[in-house]
C-alpha positions, 0 to 999 in steps of 0.5 A, a space after each residue: 757336207 752341211 756346216 754344223 750350227 755352232 751356238 755362240 755364247 757371249 760374255 753376258 751368258 748367265 750361269 745356271 745358278 744365276 747371279 744374286 750377288 752378295 747378301 747378308 743374313 744376320 752375321 752370315 755373309 754368303 757370296 755367290 761365285 762369279 759364273 765362268 765364261 763359256 767359250 765356243 770350244 769348251 770341253 764337255 761339261 762335267 756333270 758330277 762336278 756341277 752336281 757337287 757345286 749345286 749341292 754345295 750352293 744349295 746347302 749355303 742357301 738353306 743355311 742362309 735361310 735358317 740364319 735369316 729366320 733366326 735373325 728375324 726371331 731375335 729382333 726385338 719389338 722395340 727395334 721393329 717399332 723404331 724401323 716402322 717409325 723411321 719409314 713413316 717419317 718419310 725416309 725412303 727405304 728404296 734409296 738404300 740397296 737391299 742387304 739381302 734378297 727376297 725370301 721368295 728368290 731364295 726359295 725359287 733357287 732352292 726349288 730349281 736346284 733340287 729339281 734339276 740336280 735331284 738334290 732331295 737332301 743335304 748330303 754328307 760329304 764323302 771321305 776326302 781322299 775318295 772325293 779327291 781320287 775320283 776328281 783326279 781320275 775324272 780330270 785326267 779323263 777329261 784331259 784325254 778327251 779335249 779336242 784341240 782345234 786349229 784354224 783352217 789356214 794352219 792345216 798343212 797337207 801331209 806329203 806322200 810317203 813312198 814306203 818302198 824307198 824308206 829304210 827299215 826302222 831301227 830296233 831302238 826306235 821300235 822298242 821306244 815306240 812299243 814302250 811309249 804305246 804300252 805306257 799310254 795304254 797303262 795310263 788309259 786303262 789304269 783308272 778303270 780298275 782304280 775306280 772299280 777298286 775304290 768302289 769295291 773297297 768302299 762297299 766292303 767298308 760298309 760291310 766291315 762296319 757290321 762286324 767291326 764294332 763287335 770284333 773290336 770290342 771283343 778284342 779289347 776285352 780279350 786283351 784286357 783280360 790278358 793284361 790281368 792274366 785272366 786267361 778264362 775271360 781272355 779265351 772267351 772274348 778272343 774266340 768271339 772276336 775271331 768270328 767277326 775277324 774271320 768275316 773281315 778276313 774273308 772281305 780282305 781275301 776277296 780283294 784282287 792282288 793286282 788291284 791291291 798293287 794298283 791301289 798301294 800308292 794311296 796311303 789311306 787305302 794301303 793303311 786300311 788294307 794293312 789294318 784289316 789284314 793285321 786284325 785278321 791275323 790277330 783273330 786267327 792266332 787268338 782263336 787258336 790260343 782260345 781253343 787250347 786254353 778251353 780244352 776241357 780234357 775230352 776222352 780223346 786219346 790223341 789229346 796233347 800232354 801238358 808239355 806239348 800244350 805249353 809248347 804250342 801255347 808259347 809258339 802261338 803267343 809269340 806269333 800273336 805278339 808279332 801279329 798284334 804289333 803289325 796290327 797296332 802299327 797299321 792301325 796307327 796309320 789309318 785316318 779315322 775318316 777311312 772307316 765308317 762313322 759308327 766305327 770311329 769311336 771304337 777304333 779311336 779308343 782301341 788305338 789309344 788303349 792297344 799300346 797299354 794293352 800290349 803289356 798284357 800280351 808281353 806278360 802272358 808271353 813271358 809267363 808261357 816262356 817260363 812255363 815252357 822252360 819248366 814243362 816244355 818238350 825240351 825242359 829238364 831240371 830239378 826244382 825245390 818247391 816250398 810250401 809256406 804257411 802265410 798264417 805264420 809270416 816269415 820274410 818271403 811269405 811264411 814258415 817253410 813247413 813242407 816241401 816237394 822235390 820236382 824232377 821234370 824232363 821232356 814236358 813230363 813230371 819224371 818224379 815228385 817227392 813229398 817227405 812226410 816229415 816236411 823240412 824237419 826230415 832234412 835236419 839229420 843230414 845237415 852237418 854244420 852248426 850255424 849261429 842263427 840270426 839273433 831274433 831266431 835264437 829265441 826258438 832255435 839254437 841252430 840255423 836250419 833250412 826251415 828258417 832260411 828264408 830270413 831276407 825279404 828278397 826271395 832270390 837271396 833267400 832262395 840261394 841260401 835255402 838251395 845251399 841248405 838243401 844241398 848240404 842236407 841231401 847231397 842233391 843240387 837244384 836248378 831253381 826254387 819255387 815258393 807257394 803260399 798256403 793261400 794258393 791251395 785255397 784257390 786250387 781247391 776251388 778249381 778242383 772241387 772237394 777232395 775226399 781222403 778216406 784214410 783220414 775220414 775227411 773231405 777237404 774243401 777250400 773252406 776247411 783246408 786250414 782247420 783240417 790240416 792244422 789239426 792233423 799236423 799239430 795234434 792227430 798225426 801218428 806219433 809212432 811214425 812221427 810224420 806230422 806233415 803226412 796229410 800234406 804229403 798225401 793231399 798235394 799229389 791228389 790236388 795236382 792229379 785232379 788238375 792234370 785230369 781236368 786239363 782246364 789249363 785256362 783256369 790253372 794259368 789264371 790262378 798261377 798268374 794271379 798268384 805271381 802278381 800278388 807274390 803268393 808264388 815266387 820263382 828263382 831260377 838259379 841255373 837259367 839266367 835267361 828265364 830268371 831275367 823274364 822273372 825279374 822283368 815282370 816282378 815275379 821273383 820277389 826281388 827288392 828293387 834298388 832304391 832311387 829316392 825314398 824307399 820303405 818295406 815293413 817286414 814281419 817275422 812271426 817268432 813264437 806267435 802261433 798261426 795268428 797272422 791271419 787275424 792281424 790287421 795292420 795300418 802303416 802311416 808314412 810321413 815325410 817332412 821336408 825342412 827349409 834346408 832341404 833335409 827330409 825327416 821320415 816317421 813311420 807308424 805301424 798300428 796292429 790289431 789282433 782280431 782272433 776269435 777263440 774258435 780258432 785255437 791256433 790263431 787265438 794267441 799272442 802275436 809276436 813279431 820281429 819287425 824290420 824297416 828297410 829304408 834307403 842306405 845311409 839313413 840316420 836313426 833319430 828315435 823310436 817308441 811303442 815297441 815291446 822288446 823281449 827280455 835279453 835273457 831269452 836270447 840263446 848264447 852261441 855255443 863254442 862249436 857253432 860258427 857264423 854263416 858266411 852268407 848271413 855275414 855277407 848279407 846282414 850286419 847289425 852293428 848297433 842297438 839303441 840303448 833306450 828303445 833296444 832298436 837294432 840298427 844295421 844293414 841288410 842287402 844294401 839297405 839300412 834296417 831298423 828292427 824291434 819287437 811288436 806284440 799284440 794279444 787277441 782282441 787288442 791293438 798296439 802301435 809303434 813308430 820310428 823316425 829317421 832322416 834320409 841320406 839325401 836332401 832337396 836341392 833345386 838345380 837345373 840338372 836333376 834329370 827332369 829336363 822333360 818337364 815342360 813348365 821347367 823348360 819354359 820357365 827355367 825353374 830350378 827343380 828337384 824330385 822326391 820319390 817313394 817306393 813301397 814294397 809289400 811283403 809276400 803273404 801279408 794280408 789286410 794292410 792299409 798304407 798311408 803316406 803324406 809329404 809335407 812341404 815347407 813354404 820355401 818350396 811348392 809341388 809343381 807336378 805329381 804322379 803315382 802308380 795308383 794315380 787315383 789314390 794320390 792327391 796333391 796341393 802345392 804344399 802337401 801330397 797324400 796317398 792311401 792304398 791297400 798294400 797288396 802290391 808294390 806302389 810308388 809316387 813321385 813329386 817335382 818341387 820348385 821354389 815357391 812363387 812369392 806372388 802365389 
C-alpha cells in the first residue's frame, strides 16, 4: 500500500491573510492577528469560521482605508509644505519605518479576500446568541471528528478472545452500556434538529416581522382605548390586531413540540416562543370581545340577552387579563435583538407602555364585574336610580327631581317603576318631621328625600337617601345609582331622536332640557298633578331603544366615561365585594381621606333656579409656607353668570351656599366677599320637629364668625367653612377665605421619603407638602389654579403631579393650573436651602 504523501508545513508558513504587521491611519490602529502555526496532524479547517474571520478582517481594512482618506483630507497645505521642505533639506525619509502600508497593498488584500471568500459587502453580524449557538454546534462536531494518531511503536496487538469460554455479561453491565450508547446517540443526533430548529425559527422571525408591526400597533391602540374606556375604538383596534396575531399563531403552531422541548434550554428562544404564544392568546381573546361588543343586534332569534352578553364579556375579559399578563411577562424577557430590526422600536415602546396600559384592562374588567353583578345571569337585587338635574347643583351632582325603582333578576329587568310625581310622591308616606340642615330651611321647613344628598361623599348621601326611601315606601334597596341629567344628552346622541306623540314633540340631545323643563314647570296636567310625567314616559323609551339596538360597545363607552367624570355614581349597600371595586376605581364619589393638604369646593344651589349651567368658576388656591414651618392657605373663588334671556329658567340670580372642605383641625383666619342671606329668612324649627341622628353624626357646625357670618364646623371628618355667594345674570363676583393648616413643615430624616435618591446620598433633612383637590359631580366650567410659595429658608428639590404637564416648579415656587373635571393632586419635597445657591 503506497504511503500517503504528507505535506509538511514549517513554522514559517504564512497565513492566508498575510502579515502586514501593525499600521496606523490617523488615530486608528489596526493590528493584524498573528497567524497560527499549522501542524502535520491538524484537524480539517473550519470554512465557516475562516469566512467570518475574513469578513471581520475585510471590514477592518475598509474602515482603515476610510480613516486614511479622512486623515489625508484633514492635513493642511501648510503641513504638507513643511513635510516637503524637510525632505528637500536632505532628511532621508527611508531611514524611518513607514507608519502605514501602501494604499495599493490594502487594495490587493481587499481584492484577495473578496474573491476567495465571496465577500461582496460588509455583512451585518447576526444575532449574537444564534452566532454563538452555531459556533458551539460546529465546535462540538469538530471535536467528534478529530482523529487521534498514535506512533507505530505505541500500538499494541489485541489478544485473541475466546468468546466460548467467557461468562455472560451481567444485566447491570448491559444496562450501563445501553445507557451510554443512548447518551452518545442523543449527543450525536441532537445538533441536527437543533440547527434545523434555529434555522426554522429564524425564517419565521422574518415572516413575523411582516405582521408584527401592524399587530403591535393595533394592540397598543386597542389597549389604550380600553384604558380610556373607549370600547368602540377598542373593539375595532383589537379585531384588527387579531388578524395579524392569527398569522403569528399559525407560525407558532407550526413548530414541532419535540423541537421546542429541545430548544427550551436556550433562554432567548424560549422567551421568544412564550411571547408569540402569549400575544396570540391576547389576540384570540380580544377578537372574541370585539365580536361581542360589535354585535349590532341582528334579527337572529338566537341572539344572546344582555345578561348572557355581560356574563360572556366578563369571562372573556378575565381570560384577557390572564393572557395579557402572560404576554407581558414573556415580552419582558425577550431581548430586542431576537426580533427583526424593524420590530425593535415597536416592541421596546410596547414593553414600556404595556405596564401602564394594563390598568385599562383592569378597570374594564372591574366595570364588567360590576355590570355582571347588576345584570348577570346570577344577579338579583333592587336598586334606586336617582336622576339628578345638574343645572341645579347639589353636593352629589344635582337636585333629585325624579327616580326609578329597578328590580333585576337572572340577567333581566323584572320591573321598573317611574313615578309621575317624581320624588314628591314619597312625601305622603314619610312619617317623621326632621329639622333640615340650616341652609335648606330657607326653602323647606322639613327635611325630605329630594334634599337628602346633602354631603358630597356619595356613599354617605346614598345611605341617607336609602333610609328616606325605606321610611317612605316600606321597601329596602340593595344599592343607589345616581345619574346626572347630562348623561341623557349622551344617550340621546346614541339612540337618535325620540318621537313622543302624546306631547307633540320630538326630543333630541339639543332640545332635551328646553322641552322637559317647559313641560315640568309649566305645561303639565294640573288635574293629574304629575309634573314629572314626561320623564316617566321618556326614560323607558330611551332604555328600550338602547336594548333594541344592542350596540353594547357604545353604551358601555357612555357609561364608562360618565363614571370617570362622576356623572354616574354607584353605591352598593349590601354587596361589599362590588362596592370595593367601585371604591378602587373611584366610581363611588367617595371623598378621600386627606394625607396632607386637601380641598373640595362644594356648591349647593338653594332657590337659584336652573342657573348653574351658565356659571363659570375659577378657584385660586395659594399656600404660603412661613419660615417657622406654618402653612397659611387662601382660597379665592370667582363666579361669572353668563345666562341669556332666552333661557328663562337659567336667567335668574344664582344663589349658592358654598362649602370649603379642608384638612381636619384647620383654623379659620378670615373671610371676605361673601353675601350671606338675612337671618330672618331661616325658618325656626317647630316644637314637634326632631334632629336627624344621621345628620348629627355627620355634621357639626359649632361656630359662626360674627363679622363675615361664615359657618365653621366639621362634616365627614373634615373641617368645613360655609357661606353664601350670589351672582346676577351677566355679572361676576368673588369671595375668599383664609385658614391655617393643622400641620407644619418639619425637616427630619424620617418623613417617609427614604426612596428619594438625592436625600439618601446627601443625607438631607426633608419634608413633603401635598395637595389633593376633588371636583364636584355635575359641576362644569371650573378652572383650578394652585400656587405654593416657599420662603428663603427652604427649597423645592422634587415635584410630581397627576397632571404632570400642568405643574411647574422652581426652587421657591410651584404652580399648577388645570380644568377641574377630575380629582387632581401634586406633591413637593422640601429641604433646607443651600446657602451657596
